C-alpha positions in Angstrom: -21.3 150.6 124.2 -24.8 150.6 122.0 -22.3 151.9 119.0 -20.2 148.5 119.6 -23.6 146.1 119.5 -25.0 147.9 115.8 -21.8 147.6 114.4 -21.8 143.8 114.6 -25.6 143.7 113.8 -24.8 143.8 109.9 -22.3 140.9 110.7 -24.4 138.9 112.1 -27.6 139.5 109.6 -25.2 138.7 106.9 -23.5 135.5 108.2 -27.7 134.6 109.8 -28.5 135.4 105.6 -25.8 133.3 103.8 -26.1 130.0 106.6 -28.8 127.8 104.2 -27.0 128.6 101.3 -23.7 126.8 102.8 -25.7 124.3 103.7 -27.6 123.7 100.8 -24.0 123.2 98.7 -23.4 120.4 101.9 -26.5 117.9 100.5 -25.5 114.6 99.0 -27.6 113.7 96.0 -28.4 110.4 94.6 -28.3 110.1 90.5 -30.5 107.4 89.1 -29.7 105.5 86.0 -31.5 105.5 82.7 -34.8 103.3 82.6 -35.8 102.9 79.3 -39.2 101.6 78.5 -40.4 99.5 75.4 -43.5 98.5 74.7 -44.5 94.7 73.5 -45.5 94.2 70.1 -48.4 91.8 71.4 -52.0 93.4 71.6 -53.4 93.2 74.9 -56.6 94.9 76.3 -55.6 97.6 78.6 -57.6 96.2 81.5 -55.5 92.9 81.5 -52.1 94.3 81.4 -49.8 93.9 84.8 -49.1 97.6 84.7 -50.1 101.3 84.7 -51.3 103.0 81.2 -52.4 106.2 80.1 -54.8 106.9 77.3 -54.8 110.1 75.0 -57.7 109.7 72.8 -58.1 112.2 69.9 -60.9 113.9 71.6 -58.5 114.7 74.8 -56.2 115.7 72.2 -58.4 118.2 70.5 -60.1 119.3 74.1 -56.7 120.3 74.8 -55.5 121.5 71.5 -52.6 119.2 71.2 -50.4 120.2 67.8 -47.5 117.6 68.3 -46.2 114.6 69.7 -44.2 116.3 72.5 -47.4 118.2 73.6 -49.4 114.7 73.9 -46.3 113.1 76.2 -46.5 115.9 78.5 -49.8 115.5 79.5 -49.0 112.2 80.1 -48.3 111.6 84.1 -44.6 111.7 84.9 -44.1 112.4 81.1 -41.0 114.2 80.0 -39.7 115.6 77.3 -36.0 116.5 76.3 -35.6 118.7 72.8 -32.5 119.0 71.3 -32.4 121.3 67.9 -34.5 123.3 66.3 -38.5 121.9 65.8 -38.3 119.2 62.8 -34.6 118.9 62.8 -32.7 115.9 63.0 
C-alpha cells in the first residue's frame, strides 16, 4: 500500500503547482480608454491651478543628471513614456 500512495504524490504535487497558473488566466481585466491631457495656454500661478502639477527645475534636473525629455518625464509621478523607433528618429 505505501507504494501506491507514493505513486500518486508526484501527480498531486503537479496538480497543485499548476492550480495558480490556471486561475490567473481566468481573471477578468478592464481596459480603460486612453486619456489625453493638454494644457491651456493661459499663464496662471501654480497655486491657483485647480489640479496638481509637478515642477522640475534646472537644479533638480542637473542633480539627477537628466539628459533627455524622456528621462525628465519619467521622474514625474505616474509618468509613462512609450518609445517607438530609434532615439532621434521620426
